[in-house]
FIKETI-398556 format. One record per residue (C-alpha): residue in one letter; x, y, z. Coordinates in nm, 2 decimals, decimal comma. Layout:
{site 'A'; {X; Y; Z}}
...
***
This chain:
{site 'R'; {0,00; 0,01; 0,01}}
{site 'L'; {0,29; 0,25; 0,09}}
{site 'L'; {0,46; 0,17; -0,25}}
{site 'D'; {0,13; 0,24; -0,45}}
{site 'D'; {0,10; 0,58; -0,26}}
{site 'L'; {0,47; 0,66; -0,31}}
{site 'A'; {0,42; 0,58; -0,70}}
{site 'V'; {0,15; 0,84; -0,70}}
{site 'D'; {0,35; 1,10; -0,53}}
{site 'L'; {0,64; 1,05; -0,74}}
{site 'S'; {0,43; 1,07; -1,08}}
{site 'L'; {0,30; 1,42; -0,95}}
{site 'A'; {0,64; 1,53; -0,86}}
{site 'Q'; {0,79; 1,43; -1,21}}
{site 'K'; {0,50; 1,60; -1,37}}
{site 'S'; {0,56; 1,93; -1,15}}
{site 'I'; {0,91; 1,95; -1,22}}
{site 'G'; {0,85; 1,99; -1,58}}
{site 'A'; {0,66; 2,31; -1,53}}
{site 'V'; {0,92; 2,47; -1,29}}
{site 'R'; {1,15; 2,73; -1,45}}
{site 'R'; {1,37; 2,84; -1,18}}
{site 'D'; {1,66; 2,63; -1,07}}
{site 'R'; {1,58; 2,69; -0,70}}
{site 'D'; {1,22; 2,54; -0,72}}
{site 'R'; {1,37; 2,25; -0,92}}
{site 'R'; {1,61; 2,16; -0,65}}
{site 'V'; {1,34; 2,18; -0,40}}
{site 'I'; {1,13; 1,91; -0,61}}
{site 'H'; {1,46; 1,71; -0,66}}
{site 'R'; {1,50; 1,70; -0,28}}
{site 'A'; {1,12; 1,59; -0,22}}
{site 'M'; {1,18; 1,32; -0,49}}
{site 'A'; {1,50; 1,21; -0,32}}
{site 'Q'; {1,33; 1,15; 0,00}}
{site 'L'; {1,03; 0,97; -0,17}}
{site 'C'; {1,25; 0,75; -0,36}}
{site 'T'; {1,45; 0,66; -0,02}}
{site 'F'; {1,10; 0,54; 0,13}}
{site 'V'; {1,06; 0,32; -0,19}}
{site 'A'; {1,40; 0,18; -0,16}}
{site 'Q'; {1,34; 0,09; 0,21}}
{site 'A'; {1,00; -0,06; 0,15}}
{site 'N'; {1,14; -0,28; -0,12}}
{site 'S'; {1,40; -0,38; 0,13}}
{site 'D'; {1,16; -0,46; 0,38}}
{site 'L'; {1,00; -0,68; 0,15}}
{site 'G'; {1,30; -0,87; 0,07}}
{site 'K'; {1,34; -0,72; -0,28}}
{site 'A'; {1,72; -0,62; -0,24}}
{site 'R'; {1,81; -0,58; -0,62}}
{site 'T'; {1,50; -0,36; -0,66}}
{site 'S'; {1,58; -0,16; -0,36}}
{site 'T'; {1,94; -0,10; -0,49}}
{site 'R'; {1,81; 0,04; -0,81}}
{site 'W'; {1,59; 0,29; -0,61}}
{site 'W'; {1,89; 0,38; -0,38}}
{site 'R'; {2,07; 0,48; -0,69}}
{site 'T'; {1,80; 0,69; -0,81}}
{site 'A'; {1,75; 0,86; -0,47}}
{site 'K'; {2,12; 0,95; -0,46}}
{site 'H'; {2,10; 1,10; -0,80}}
{site 'L'; {1,81; 1,32; -0,70}}
{site 'A'; {1,98; 1,43; -0,36}}
{site 'D'; {2,28; 1,54; -0,57}}
{site 'A'; {2,05; 1,74; -0,79}}
{site 'S'; {1,89; 1,88; -0,50}}
{site 'D'; {2,22; 2,03; -0,38}}
{site 'D'; {2,10; 1,99; -0,01}}
{site 'A'; {2,39; 1,85; 0,19}}
{site 'P'; {2,19; 1,70; 0,48}}
{site 'V'; {1,96; 1,51; 0,25}}
{site 'R'; {2,23; 1,39; 0,02}}
{site 'M'; {2,40; 1,26; 0,36}}
{site 'W'; {2,07; 1,13; 0,49}}
{site 'V'; {2,00; 0,91; 0,16}}
{site 'R'; {2,34; 0,76; 0,17}}
{site 'G'; {2,32; 0,71; 0,55}}
{site 'R'; {1,99; 0,52; 0,52}}
{site 'E'; {2,13; 0,32; 0,22}}
{site 'A'; {2,42; 0,21; 0,43}}
{site 'I'; {2,21; 0,11; 0,74}}
{site 'N'; {1,96; -0,08; 0,51}}
{site 'G'; {2,26; -0,26; 0,30}}
{site 'V'; {2,38; -0,42; 0,66}}
{site 'Y'; {2,07; -0,61; 0,66}}
{site 'D'; {2,04; -0,68; 0,28}}
{site 'Q'; {2,36; -0,87; 0,29}}
{site 'R'; {2,56; -0,61; 0,07}}
{site 'P'; {2,95; -0,63; 0,11}}
{site 'P'; {3,05; -0,44; 0,41}}
{site 'E'; {3,34; -0,29; 0,23}}
{site 'A'; {3,14; -0,14; -0,05}}
{site 'L'; {2,90; 0,01; 0,23}}
{site 'L'; {3,22; 0,16; 0,42}}
{site 'N'; {3,28; 0,35; 0,09}}
{site 'L'; {2,94; 0,48; 0,08}}
{site 'V'; {2,96; 0,59; 0,46}}
{site 'D'; {3,29; 0,77; 0,36}}
{site 'E'; {3,10; 0,93; 0,06}}
{site 'A'; {2,83; 1,05; 0,31}}
{site 'T'; {3,04; 1,20; 0,58}}
{site 'A'; {3,27; 1,38; 0,33}}
{site 'I'; {2,95; 1,57; 0,21}}
{site 'T'; {2,95; 1,79; 0,53}}
{site 'S'; {3,12; 1,81; 0,87}}
{site 'T'; {2,82; 1,96; 1,03}}
{site 'P'; {2,59; 1,74; 1,23}}
{site 'G'; {2,23; 1,71; 1,11}}
{site 'L'; {1,97; 1,53; 0,93}}
{site 'G'; {2,18; 1,25; 0,79}}
{site 'S'; {2,48; 1,23; 1,05}}
{site 'G'; {2,33; 0,97; 1,27}}
{site 'S'; {2,25; 0,71; 1,01}}
{site 'A'; {2,61; 0,76; 0,85}}
{site 'Y'; {2,82; 0,74; 1,15}}
{site 'A'; {2,59; 0,44; 1,30}}
{site 'A'; {2,64; 0,25; 0,99}}
{site 'R'; {3,03; 0,29; 1,01}}
{site 'A'; {3,04; 0,15; 1,35}}
{site 'Q'; {2,81; -0,13; 1,27}}
{site 'L'; {3,00; -0,23; 0,96}}
{site 'L'; {3,34; -0,23; 1,12}}
{site 'A'; {3,20; -0,46; 1,42}}
{site 'L'; {3,07; -0,70; 1,14}}
{site 'L'; {3,41; -0,70; 1,00}}
{site 'G'; {3,57; -0,77; 1,34}}
{site 'R'; {3,77; -0,48; 1,32}}
{site 'S'; {3,73; -0,42; 1,72}}
{site 'R'; {3,94; -0,12; 1,78}}
{site 'E'; {3,80; 0,08; 1,48}}
{site 'A'; {3,44; -0,01; 1,56}}
{site 'S'; {3,49; 0,10; 1,92}}
{site 'D'; {3,65; 0,43; 1,79}}
{site 'A'; {3,37; 0,47; 1,55}}
{site 'T'; {3,10; 0,43; 1,83}}
{site 'A'; {3,29; 0,69; 2,05}}
{site 'Q'; {3,27; 0,93; 1,72}}
{site 'L'; {2,92; 0,86; 1,70}}
{site 'R'; {2,85; 0,95; 2,06}}
{site 'D'; {3,05; 1,27; 2,01}}
{site 'M'; {2,84; 1,35; 1,71}}
{site 'F'; {2,53; 1,29; 1,87}}
{site 'D'; {2,60; 1,54; 2,16}}
{site 'R'; {2,63; 1,80; 1,87}}
{site 'L'; {2,30; 1,70; 1,68}}
{site 'P'; {2,04; 1,99; 1,64}}
{site 'E'; {1,78; 1,93; 1,91}}
{site 'A'; {1,49; 1,90; 1,65}}
{site 'V'; {1,68; 1,59; 1,51}}
{site 'V'; {1,74; 1,44; 1,87}}
{site 'R'; {1,36; 1,52; 1,97}}
{site 'D'; {1,21; 1,36; 1,66}}
{site 'T'; {1,14; 0,99; 1,76}}
{site 'A'; {0,83; 0,94; 1,53}}
{site 'S'; {1,00; 0,97; 1,18}}
{site 'A'; {1,27; 0,87; 0,98}}
{site 'Y'; {1,42; 1,21; 0,99}}
{site 'G'; {1,50; 1,20; 1,35}}
{site 'W'; {1,78; 1,03; 1,52}}
{site 'S'; {1,70; 1,00; 1,90}}
{site 'Q'; {1,90; 0,85; 2,18}}
{site 'T'; {1,70; 0,54; 2,14}}
{site 'R'; {1,90; 0,50; 1,80}}
{site 'L'; {2,21; 0,55; 1,97}}
{site 'R'; {2,16; 0,28; 2,23}}
{site 'H'; {2,04; 0,05; 1,96}}
{site 'T'; {2,38; 0,12; 1,78}}
{site 'E'; {2,58; 0,05; 2,07}}
{site 'S'; {2,38; -0,27; 2,13}}
{site 'F'; {2,46; -0,38; 1,77}}
{site 'V'; {2,82; -0,29; 1,79}}
{site 'Y'; {2,90; -0,45; 2,13}}
{site 'T'; {2,69; -0,76; 2,04}}
{site 'H'; {2,88; -0,84; 1,72}}
{site 'L'; {3,22; -0,77; 1,89}}
{site 'G'; {3,15; -1,01; 2,16}}
{site 'D'; {3,18; -0,73; 2,44}}
{site 'V'; {2,88; -0,88; 2,66}}
{site 'A'; {2,90; -0,64; 2,95}}
{site 'R'; {2,87; -0,35; 2,73}}
{site 'A'; {2,62; -0,51; 2,50}}
{site 'D'; {2,39; -0,59; 2,80}}
{site 'A'; {2,41; -0,24; 2,93}}
{site 'A'; {2,32; -0,10; 2,59}}
{site 'Q'; {2,04; -0,36; 2,53}}
{site 'S'; {1,89; -0,27; 2,86}}
{site 'A'; {1,90; 0,10; 2,80}}
{site 'A'; {1,77; 0,06; 2,44}}
{site 'V'; {1,48; -0,19; 2,53}}
{site 'A'; {1,38; 0,08; 2,81}}
{site 'A'; {1,39; 0,36; 2,58}}
{site 'Y'; {1,15; 0,19; 2,31}}
{site 'R'; {0,79; 0,32; 2,35}}
{site 'D'; {0,66; 0,06; 2,15}}
{site 'Q'; {0,78; -0,26; 2,28}}
{site 'R'; {0,69; -0,45; 1,99}}
{site 'S'; {0,86; -0,22; 1,72}}
{site 'V'; {1,11; -0,35; 1,47}}
{site 'G'; {1,38; -0,18; 1,64}}
{site 'C'; {1,30; -0,33; 2,00}}
{site 'A'; {1,28; -0,66; 1,83}}
{site 'Q'; {1,62; -0,64; 1,69}}
{site 'V'; {1,76; -0,53; 2,01}}
{site 'R'; {1,60; -0,84; 2,19}}
{site 'L'; {1,75; -1,05; 1,92}}
{site 'H'; {2,08; -0,90; 2,00}}
{site 'Q'; {2,01; -1,03; 2,37}}
{site 'A'; {1,94; -1,36; 2,22}}
{site 'I'; {2,28; -1,37; 2,02}}
{site 'C'; {2,46; -1,28; 2,35}}
{site 'L'; {2,29; -1,57; 2,54}}
{site 'V'; {2,38; -1,83; 2,29}}
{site 'R'; {2,76; -1,70; 2,26}}
{site 'Q'; {2,77; -1,72; 2,65}}
{site 'G'; {2,67; -2,09; 2,60}}
{site 'D'; {2,30; -2,08; 2,70}}
{site 'V'; {2,19; -2,22; 2,36}}
{site 'T'; {1,86; -2,33; 2,49}}
{site 'E'; {1,74; -1,99; 2,63}}
{site 'G'; {1,90; -1,78; 2,34}}
{site 'V'; {1,74; -1,98; 2,08}}
{site 'R'; {1,38; -1,99; 2,25}}
{site 'H'; {1,41; -1,63; 2,31}}
{site 'A'; {1,47; -1,55; 1,94}}
{site 'H'; {1,21; -1,79; 1,83}}
{site 'R'; {0,94; -1,62; 2,07}}
{site 'I'; {1,04; -1,27; 1,96}}
{site 'V'; {0,99; -1,37; 1,59}}
{site 'T'; {0,67; -1,57; 1,62}}
{site 'E'; {0,52; -1,30; 1,85}}
{site 'L'; {0,60; -1,00; 1,64}}
{site 'P'; {0,28; -0,87; 1,44}}
{site 'E'; {0,32; -1,01; 1,09}}
{site 'P'; {0,36; -0,68; 0,91}}
{site 'R'; {0,67; -0,61; 1,13}}
{site 'R'; {0,85; -0,93; 1,04}}
{site 'V'; {1,05; -0,74; 0,78}}
{site 'G'; {1,41; -0,82; 0,66}}
{site 'M'; {1,58; -0,61; 0,92}}
{site 'V'; {1,43; -0,85; 1,19}}
{site 'I'; {1,48; -1,17; 1,02}}
{site 'D'; {1,84; -1,09; 0,92}}
{site 'V'; {1,91; -1,05; 1,29}}
{site 'A'; {1,74; -1,36; 1,38}}
{site 'H'; {1,95; -1,56; 1,14}}
{site 'R'; {2,26; -1,43; 1,31}}
{site 'V'; {2,13; -1,60; 1,62}}
{site 'V'; {2,12; -1,94; 1,43}}
{site 'L'; {2,47; -1,86; 1,29}}
{site 'A'; {2,60; -1,80; 1,66}}
{site 'V'; {2,50; -2,16; 1,74}}
{site 'T'; {2,82; -2,39; 1,73}}
{site 'A'; {2,83; -2,67; 1,46}}
{site 'A'; {2,77; -2,94; 1,72}}
{site 'D'; {2,44; -2,77; 1,83}}
{site 'Q'; {2,32; -2,68; 1,48}}
{site 'Y'; {2,09; -2,97; 1,45}}
{site 'R'; {1,91; -2,96; 1,80}}
{site 'P'; {1,53; -2,96; 1,78}}
{site 'D'; {1,49; -2,60; 1,92}}
{site 'V'; {1,75; -2,46; 1,67}}
{site 'D'; {1,58; -2,66; 1,38}}
{site 'A'; {1,26; -2,50; 1,50}}
{site 'L'; {1,39; -2,15; 1,49}}
{site 'R'; {1,54; -2,21; 1,16}}
{site 'H'; {1,21; -2,33; 1,02}}
{site 'A'; {1,03; -2,04; 1,16}}
{site 'L'; {1,26; -1,80; 0,99}}
***
């Protein structure tokens, strides 16, 4: 339904731009179209259509660049990098995208949170512990300098609240195997989510499951993950959740991969 609505909006924007004469007005429409294309790309990613999503990300970047709006250019690339983590895109390529984003502007704003968070997450996935920790520290420093309007916005994709900061810390420390710091970040993130059945909160709870498995409690970790996925409302079982749940299975040792409870989780996914 969202994709249908976005298609109508994009069609109207396309018609409007043909009637615009001033460059300034054309840039404003390019900015709006870049934002709309970002949501098209993300919706396709949520539906598991990674290849289609990649094409829309390319269009979104092209339109953002045409708008000459630095925060939106950074925002589009940051959102793409974050989604690319869950679409199984090569981390090295996504790091290049993050470098491209952060080179656009050094002023903390609309797209800074996603770009800096993506860097920390990607470095953690690559096992580059010191760099991931440094990137997380840079993220915290940048967060302290974000405009108040961005930090306060907890209801849209344009905001970057403290909940997202704690979520990123949970991701990074979970994948680095730093259980103590991961546990603290997970507790803080879960407590901060207003909607305990949101996609973001489900991801953090799955980080908890990964930590349980890595600490040797396979039974509770796998059951915890199975419970989270099956109890989550069906429209929220998007790629970003399923990918993290798969990481719970991957955390199980080879000797335990064919236990009945692990098989049940694998089957559910």
